[in-house]
KOLKEVO-453615 format. One line per 3 residues: number of its first residue (from 1); for each residue z, y, x of C-alpha. Coordinates in steps of 0.05 Angstrom, whole numbers, m for minus. Layout:
NUM) Z/Y/X ~ ... .
END
This chain:
1) m435/m336/1654 ~ m474/m356/1592 ~ m543/m380/1616 .
4) m577/m356/1552 ~ m544/m288/1557 ~ m562/m283/1630 .
7) m634/m299/1613 ~ m637/m245/1561 ~ m609/m193/1610 .
10) m660/m211/1663 ~ m716/m208/1612 ~ m694/m139/1590 .
13) m695/m116/1663 ~ m767/m142/1671 ~ m787/m107/1606 .
16) m755/m41/1630 ~ m790/m48/1697 ~ m856/m59/1662 .
19) m847/m1/1614 ~ m827/47/1669 ~ m897/45/1700 .
22) m933/56/1634 ~ m936/107/1578 ~ m871/82/1547 .
25) m821/109/1598 ~ m774/135/1544 ~ m769/65/1515 .
28) m752/40/1585 ~ m691/85/1587 ~ m666/55/1522 .
31) m672/m15/1552 ~ m627/5/1611 ~ m566/m6/1567 .
34) m584/m80/1561 ~ m588/m95/1635 ~ m547/m151/1668 .
37) m476/m134/1688 ~ m450/m134/1759 ~ m394/m183/1778 .
40) m346/m163/1834 ~ m309/m207/1883 ~ m251/m217/1834 .
43) m297/m242/1778 ~ m294/m179/1736 ~ m358/m154/1702 .
46) m381/m82/1709 ~ m441/m47/1675 ~ m501/m51/1720 .
49) m546/8/1733 ~ m621/6/1734 ~ m625/37/1804 .
52) m579/m15/1834 ~ m619/m71/1804 ~ m684/m42/1831 .
55) m653/m39/1901 ~ m624/m109/1894 ~ m690/m139/1871 .
58) m739/m103/1915 ~ m790/m159/1907 ~ m795/m146/1832 .
61) m853/m98/1821 ~ m871/m63/1756 ~ m926/m114/1739 .
64) m881/m174/1753 ~ m874/m192/1679 ~ m949/m187/1669 .
67) m963/m233/1728 ~ m915/m284/1700 ~ m952/m283/1633 .
70) m1020/m289/1665 ~ m1000/m347/1710 ~ m969/m387/1654 .
73) m1036/m399/1620 ~ m1072/m434/1678 ~ m1010/m477/1693 .
76) m1004/m498/1620 ~ m1079/m511/1617 ~ m1072/m565/1671 .
79) m1016/m601/1635 ~ m1037/m593/1562 ~ m1110/m571/1555 .
82) m1125/m521/1499 ~ m1175/m535/1444 ~ m1221/m480/1472 .
85) m1222/m484/1548 ~ m1220/m417/1584 ~ m1196/m378/1524 .
88) m1126/m354/1539 ~ m1081/m311/1495 ~ m1007/m298/1492 .
91) m1013/m297/1416 ~ m1050/m363/1406 ~ m1031/m415/1355 .
94) m1038/m491/1350 ~ m1069/m518/1414 ~ m1076/m446/1440 .
97) m1001/m434/1434 ~ m966/m423/1501 ~ m906/m463/1475 .
100) m948/m525/1461 ~ m927/m591/1489 ~ m964/m656/1499 .
103) m926/m686/1440 ~ m938/m629/1392 ~ m1013/m629/1405 .
106) m1022/m704/1397 ~ m1049/m724/1328 ~ m1008/m776/1294 .
109) m1048/m837/1271 ~ m1012/m883/1223 ~ m1026/m957/1222 .
112) m1031/m998/1158 ~ m957/m1018/1164 ~ m935/m945/1162 .
115) m979/m931/1102 ~ m951/m991/1065 ~ m878/m970/1076 .
118) m837/m939/1020 ~ m782/m887/1028 ~ m736/m882/967 .
121) m790/m917/927 ~ m844/m868/947 ~ m899/m869/1000 .
124) m879/m834/1064 ~ m898/m761/1073 ~ m945/m752/1132 .
127) m923/m704/1186 ~ m953/m635/1195 ~ m989/m657/1258 .
130) m1021/m715/1221 ~ m1092/m721/1246 ~ m1153/m742/1207 .
133) m1145/m779/1141 ~ m1125/m852/1148 ~ m1177/m906/1144 .
136) m1196/m918/1071 ~ m1191/m993/1081 ~ m1119/m988/1107 .
139) m1101/m940/1051 ~ m1129/m986/998 ~ m1094/m1046/1028 .
142) m1027/m1009/1030 ~ m1037/m990/957 ~ m1044/m1063/940 .
145) m980/m1079/977 ~ m934/m1026/949 ~ m969/m1006/886 .
148) m969/m932/901 ~ m1003/m880/945 ~ m1007/m806/959 .
151) m1070/m775/932 ~ m1082/m731/993 ~ m1082/m794/1037 .
154) m1129/m833/993 ~ m1174/m774/974 ~ m1174/m716/1024 .
157) m1204/m652/998 ~ m1263/m660/1044 ~ m1287/m714/996 .
160) m1306/m661/945 ~ m1358/m634/994 ~ m1400/m694/973 .
163) m1406/m673/901 ~ m1477/m651/887 ~ m1520/m628/829 .
166) m1551/m691/799 ~ m1594/m656/747 ~ m1608/m589/715 .
169) m1637/m600/645 ~ m1668/m549/599 ~ m1645/m569/529 .
172) m1635/m504/491 ~ m1679/m443/478 ~ m1620/m394/484 .
175) m1557/m385/525 ~ m1507/m442/524 ~ m1435/m416/520 .
178) m1400/m482/505 ~ m1396/m548/541 ~ m1344/m604/537 .
181) m1336/m679/551 ~ m1313/m732/503 ~ m1247/m766/519 .
184) m1281/m822/557 ~ m1323/m776/600 ~ m1387/m814/582 .
187) m1415/m761/535 ~ m1428/m686/544 ~ m1433/m637/486 .
190) m1467/m570/492 ~ m1466/m514/440 ~ m1517/m459/445 .
193) m1539/m393/414 ~ m1599/m431/385 ~ m1549/m459/333 .
196) m1553/m530/360 ~ m1501/m578/387 ~ m1531/m631/433 .
199) m1502/m696/459 ~ m1520/m720/529 ~ m1506/m782/570 .
202) m1462/m767/630 ~ m1487/m826/670 ~ m1562/m811/669 .
205) m1570/m743/634 ~ m1609/m769/574 ~ m1609/m731/509 .
208) m1576/m776/457 ~ m1572/m735/393 ~ m1578/m665/364 .
211) m1528/m641/312 ~ m1559/m590/265 ~ m1528/m548/210 .
214) m1502/m483/238 ~ m1539/m419/221 ~ m1514/m376/279 .
217) m1490/m381/351 ~ m1440/m436/371 ~ m1377/m402/394 .
220) m1330/m460/410 ~ m1324/m536/407 ~ m1268/m586/408 .
223) m1263/m662/411 ~ m1206/m698/374 ~ m1155/m734/417 .
226) m1175/m800/383 ~ m1246/m787/406 ~ m1271/m797/335 .
229) m1299/m729/317 ~ m1329/m665/344 ~ m1315/m597/314 .
232) m1359/m536/327 ~ m1345/m465/307 ~ m1400/m414/297 .
235) m1413/m341/285 ~ m1436/m362/215 ~ m1361/m364/197 .
238) m1360/m440/188 ~ m1333/m500/225 ~ m1373/m564/222 .
241) m1343/m631/240 ~ m1385/m692/258 ~ m1368/m765/269 .
244) m1380/m785/341 ~ m1399/m856/322 ~ m1454/m842/272 .
247) m1467/m767/279 ~ m1453/m760/205 ~ m1423/m694/181 .
250) m1351/m704/160 ~ m1332/m634/136 ~ m1356/m563/130 .
253) m1294/m518/136 ~ m1300/m448/106 ~ m1237/m407/113 .
256) m1256/m347/155 ~ m1290/m283/137 ~ m1318/m271/207 .
259) m1340/m309/269 ~ m1298/m367/295 ~ m1268/m349/363 .
262) m1231/m412/383 ~ m1220/m484/361 ~ m1163/m531/381 .
265) m1146/m602/359 ~ m1070/m610/360 ~ m1043/m667/403 .
268) m984/m673/355 ~ m982/m741/319 ~ m942/m751/255 .
271) m964/m816/224 ~ m1037/m805/207 ~ m1029/m730/197 .
274) m1065/m685/246 ~ m1082/m612/252 ~ m1143/m571/274 .
277) m1131/m498/288 ~ m1183/m443/286 ~ m1179/m369/301 .
280) m1228/m317/275 ~ m1253/m247/287 ~ m1225/m230/218 .
283) m1155/m231/247 ~ m1135/m297/215 ~ m1114/m365/241 .
286) m1124/m428/199 ~ m1091/m496/207 ~ m1134/m551/177 .
289) m1097/m616/161 ~ m1136/m681/167 ~ m1122/m755/165 .
292) m1136/m797/227 ~ m1150/m860/186 ~ m1198/m833/134 .
295) m1224/m774/176 ~ m1218/m730/114 ~ m1197/m657/116 .
298) m1156/m620/65 ~ m1191/m571/19 ~ m1149/m511/38 .
301) m1119/m493/105 ~ m1051/m462/121 ~ m1074/m392/134 .
304) m1040/m334/170 ~ m1069/m264/167 ~ m1048/m228/230 .
307) m1086/m163/222 ~ m1034/m110/240 ~ m1088/m57/234 .
310) m1162/m54/216 ~ m1209/m87/266 ~ m1157/m134/297 .
313) m1187/m200/320 ~ m1154/m266/341 ~ m1188/m284/406 .
316) m1157/m345/439 ~ m1108/m401/427 ~ m1075/m459/463 .
319) m1031/m518/443 ~ m972/m542/483 ~ m975/m611/515 .
322) m941/m645/456 ~ m972/m601/403 ~ m905/m572/380 .
325) m925/m500/397 ~ m989/m460/391 ~ m997/m393/426 .
328) m1051/m343/407 ~ m1077/m278/436 ~ m1109/m220/398 .
331) m1137/m151/406 ~ m1073/m117/381 ~ m1038/m136/447 .
334) m992/m185/412 ~ m981/m258/429 ~ m961/m300/369 .
337) m927/m368/375 ~ m928/m420/320 ~ m882/m480/313 .
340) m896/m548/281 ~ m826/m578/283 ~ m819/m577/207 .
343) m884/m614/195 ~ m922/m551/176 ~ m940/m492/220 .
346) m894/m432/219 ~ m895/m368/261 ~ m833/m361/303 .
349) m848/m305/353 ~ m888/m243/366 ~ m889/m222/439 .
352) m910/m151/453 ~ m904/m143/529 ~ m979/m131/542 .
355) m1009/m62/532 ~ m1081/m83/521 ~ m1116/m141/486 .
358) m1097/m212/505 ~ m1162/m251/513 ~ m1140/m312/554 .
361) m1081/m358/543 ~ m1064/m428/568 ~ m1005/m474/559 .
364) m981/m515/619 ~ m996/m589/622 ~ m924/m616/624 .
367) m876/m563/598 ~ m864/m509/546 ~ m890/m453/591 .
370) m955/m416/580 ~ m993/m361/616 ~ m1027/m302/582 .
373) m1079/m256/612 ~ m1094/m186/587 ~ m1142/m129/598 .
376) m1083/m87/621 ~ m1089/m118/690 ~ m1030/m165/685 .
379) m1016/m237/668 ~ m949/m265/646 ~ m917/m333/652 .
382) m876/m346/589 ~ m820/m397/582 ~ m777/m413/522 .
385) m703/m401/536 ~ m642/m400/490 ~ m648/m324/484 .
388) m722/m329/466 ~ m787/m325/505 ~ m779/m295/575 .
391) m837/m277/621 ~ m853/m269/695 ~ m901/m212/710 .
394) m963/m225/752 ~ m993/m158/771 ~ m1065/m160/795 .
397) m1050/m101/841 ~ m1005/m147/884 ~ m1032/m161/954 .
400) m1013/m210/1007 ~ m976/m182/1068 ~ m1027/m156/1118 .
403) m1084/m167/1069 ~ m1135/m110/1070 ~ m1184/m107/1011 .
406) m1251/m73/1021 ~ m1274/m13/982 ~ m1271/m25/908 .
409) m1310/13/854 ~ m1265/m16/800 ~ m1208/30/782 .
412) m1176/m10/725 ~ m1163/m83/738 ~ m1171/m133/681 .
415) m1153/m206/677 ~ m1214/m246/655 ~ m1186/m317/656 .
418) m1123/m357/670 ~ m1109/m430/686 ~ m1056/m478/712 .
421) m1065/m530/766 ~ m1055/m602/744 ~ m981/m605/766 .
424) m964/m535/738 ~ m938/m513/805 ~ m987/m454/810 .
427) m1022/m407/762 ~ m1093/m382/777 ~ m1119/m316/751 .
430) m1188/m285/754 ~ m1196/m210/753 ~ m1255/m162/747 .
433) m1249/m144/821 ~ m1284/m211/834 ~ m1221/m244/863 .
436) m1182/m306/843 ~ m1107/m304/856 ~ m1061/m364/862 .
439) m989/m352/841 ~ m926/m393/847 ~ m910/m410/775 .
442) m835/m413/787 ~ m822/m344/817 ~ m888/m308/808 .
445) m901/m298/882 ~ m973/m290/905 ~ m995/m350/947 .
448) m1070/m342/960 ~ m1127/m294/946 ~ m1193/m331/937 .
451) m1257/m292/949 ~ m1328/m317/942 ~ m1356/m294/875 .
454) m1403/m234/869 ~ m1395/m222/795 ~ m1341/m231/743 .
457) m1311/m300/733 ~ m1296/m325/663 ~ m1288/m400/677 .
460) m1229/m432/713 ~ m1227/m508/707 ~ m1172/m549/741 .
463) m1185/m620/764 ~ m1159/m670/713 ~ m1111/m705/762 .
466) m1118/m673/832 ~ m1074/m611/833 ~ m1108/m586/897 .
469) m1176/m576/865 ~ m1201/m520/820 ~ m1272/m505/795 .
472) m1293/m433/781 ~ m1358/m407/753 ~ m1383/m337/742 .
475) m1440/m293/720 ~ m1464/m291/792 ~ m1491/m361/783 .
478) m1441/m391/832 ~ m1399/m452/817 ~ m1345/m459/871 .
481) m1298/m517/886 ~ m1232/m491/914 ~ m1175/m523/954 .
484) m1114/m490/923 ~ m1066/m519/974 ~ m1100/m484/1033 .
487) m1133/m428/994 ~ m1203/m442/1020 ~ m1271/m457/991 .
490) m1293/m529/995 ~ m1363/m523/967 ~ m1406/m476/926 .
493) m1468/m485/884 ~ m1517/m429/867 ~ m1556/m434/802 .
496) m1623/m407/826 ~ m1680/m415/775 ~ m1749/m413/804 .
499) m1786/m350/783 ~ m1728/m325/741 ~ m1674/m307/791 .
502) m1605/m337/781 ~ m1575/m361/716 ~ m1505/m337/699 .
505) m1457/m394/687 ~ m1421/m388/621 ~ m1379/m451/617 .
508) m1357/m509/660 ~ m1317/m572/646 ~ m1293/m631/688 .
511) m1296/m702/662 ~ m1230/m738/649 ~ m1242/m786/708 .
514) m1258/m728/755 ~ m1324/m759/777 ~ m1368/m707/743 .
517) m1368/m635/721 ~ m1418/m601/677 ~ m1438/m527/671 .
520) m1483/m488/625 ~ m1521/m424/638 ~ m1554/m364/607 .
523) m1623/m396/607 ~ m1607/m457/564 ~ m1594/m507/621 .
526) m1543/m562/627 ~ m1522/m575/700 ~ m1491/m642/716 .
529) m1453/m650/782 ~ m1420/m712/811 ~ m1412/m762/867 .
532) m1461/m815/889 ~ m1536/m823/880 ~ m1580/m782/834 .
535) m1631/m838/825 ~ m1615/m848/751 ~ m1624/m774/737 .
538) m1690/m771/773 ~ m1722/m816/720 ~ m1714/m765/663 .
541) m1752/m701/649 ~ m1727/m632/668 ~ m1735/m608/596 .
544) m1711/m649/537 ~ m1722/m632/463 ~ m1728/m674/401 .
547) m1785/m660/353 ~ m1734/m647/297 ~ m1690/m598/336 .
550) m1716/m534/303 ~ m1741/m559/236 ~ m1720/m516/177 .
553) m1659/m538/137 ~ m1639/m530/65 ~ m1566/m525/43 .
556) m1531/m551/m18 ~ m1473/m520/m56 ~ m1422/m547/m5 .
559) m1462/m520/54 ~ m1484/m589/77 ~ m1555/m590/103 .
562) m1618/m630/90 ~ m1682/m631/131 ~ m1732/m588/92 .
565) m1791/m633/108 ~ m1761/m701/93 ~ m1706/m681/44 .
568) m1658/m725/83 ~ m1592/m711/118 ~ m1606/m705/193 .
571) m1563/m765/211 ~ m1601/m809/161 ~ m1670/m793/189 .
574) m1707/m841/234 ~ m1691/m832/308 ~ m1729/m771/335 .
577) m1773/m773/396 ~ m1778/m726/455 ~ m1832/m673/454 .
580) m1860/m621/501 ~ m1881/m567/451 ~ m1812/m536/449 .
583) m1809/m528/525 ~ m1822/m455/541 ~ m1894/m445/564 .
586) m1923/m507/530 ~ m1933/m478/461 ~ m2009/m477/469 .
589) m2018/m550/488 ~ m2059/m595/443 ~ m2024/m642/394 .
592) m2046/m706/430 ~ m2017/m680/495 ~ m1948/m669/465 .
595) m1931/m721/412 ~ m1941/m796/421 ~ m1985/m831/370 .
598) m1945/m854/310 ~ m1952/m922/279 ~ m1917/m963/226 .
601) m1875/m1024/243 ~ m1852/m1054/177 ~ m1810/m1107/211 .
604) m1761/m1053/236 ~ m1705/m1046/186 ~ m1691/m971/183 .
607) m1627/m982/143 ~ m1593/m1005/207 ~ m1603/m940/243 .
610) m1547/m897/211 ~ m1494/m947/231 ~ m1514/m956/303 .
613) m1469/m926/357 ~ m1497/m871/400 ~ m1513/m914/461 .
616) m1548/m967/419 ~ m1582/m912/379 ~ m1613/m885/442 .
619) m1639/m954/464 ~ m1668/m966/395 ~ m1700/m898/394 .
622) m1739/m910/458 ~ m1755/m980/438 ~ m1790/m951/377 .
625) m1827/m901/420 ~ m1851/m956/467 ~ m1875/m999/409 .
628) m1911/m941/375 ~ m1945/m918/439 ~ m1970/m988/454 .
631) m2012/m990/391 .
END
């Protein structure tokens, strides 16, 4: 009597008839109990038997169900053509689905009026069957009308396929482990194992200045939130701070007994009081107080010695979005959390859930959550609750349903890096099995497994405002742009160096405006990527060194440096010029081939040079070179 129930019973009969003629005859006997019931002349139902149904429906053969399935495909193909003509499957999806309709396969195209509409004060959410991205003109016009837009409508992820490498510049003689942008995105800073920090122009790749003073490898760099100073930590146990306007040294901070492992400027603002945190391989963490008006640092830091046993090192650190908390990881498996609510740092927690060293840690962008990665093969998402810090376990052994991983030589998984997307909805982890995993940050469920690297990945960089985009870089020389929403690769770049194989990528950062990202490699190169034309970058040399880059230095009692040849502080010296002698392979060239002829121009007032901003300093530098070469 029920049409749906009647349909089920008839389907079960067809299935039993089909199974009876194949190797699943026992299964057919089980299906007999589900056959349609017989109704007598009084309307009463009686259980039907399989034999009676076979006699009643003599025209139904054992392959009747198969014929129905095979005939559906051509009939549907005439009404709603598939995306691949001639390819039929009962298991197809999308335009190959046997349940498709003309309406479900038609791409929705919104007009400008639909894009300009608002629903509850927000732009409308496009349907799943939304076709190609809307016209950029209509999207821009709708944005002018309602003042808002959805990023995925205005900037589809396919746009990031157009990012290309503008320039690869050799600017250091050793590996470059540190790169960062200033807060405007117009300057790039690189820190290398050749003890130098260099400042580059993002817009055309020109070398603007070299900051000298360190006596060992640069281990980390940080730019203040006011964009007034740059701090660099080194394996020489010191932190040097420079003014970004004049390149003058502001402070030499000596509070560690071993290499500096991480530097962080606190975003916390309390009047003019600010903090700079540093962790060291000596197992200590220092909080340096400085004044944002005078740019002066205190003589002694607030120092915490966290050496629970000999050999313990503090490895990594991260401030919360407002600077109220700082989380650190160390080799003794313990995560330590510091609090700034009282005006001075104080340790409030020691979290001991990991069983191996914690070498990656990152606070979320908009909450009090942070993620920690350990060599024990797990990551944990921590959140502050009334009962204390609670964590969600992310096990690198977790696999997606139906996901089959190829043969792996690695027996012990280790987390090499962690990151958040821009909206903190997902956490991304990199492991030593060469995979990236995307996790739901709320419940810890695995969302995507990203594969594409051929060596370990130590760099995960989220886009500054597009939560769909992530940059990853590894020792295989690949820099990959990922779409986190779909779990696919958008574009990859391979750092192949002619005659030297590939260069391992050690660091990667994205500019605040999202238009550029920069990477550094094991051969001393800076790689600049971005949108648009590379014509400005084509005008500069592939190798850029100043003639003063590697001059000997002498140090005073406070560890400030002077140029040994001129007896002047590096920032007070005349602007340097570019030379070729320091480029590898050109050491044997004659002097006249390398250095432009020098001349004196008494009308140039050298006293103006120290106070000139970086951009003007560069223009003045090359003006001097042009004048001197014209003599």
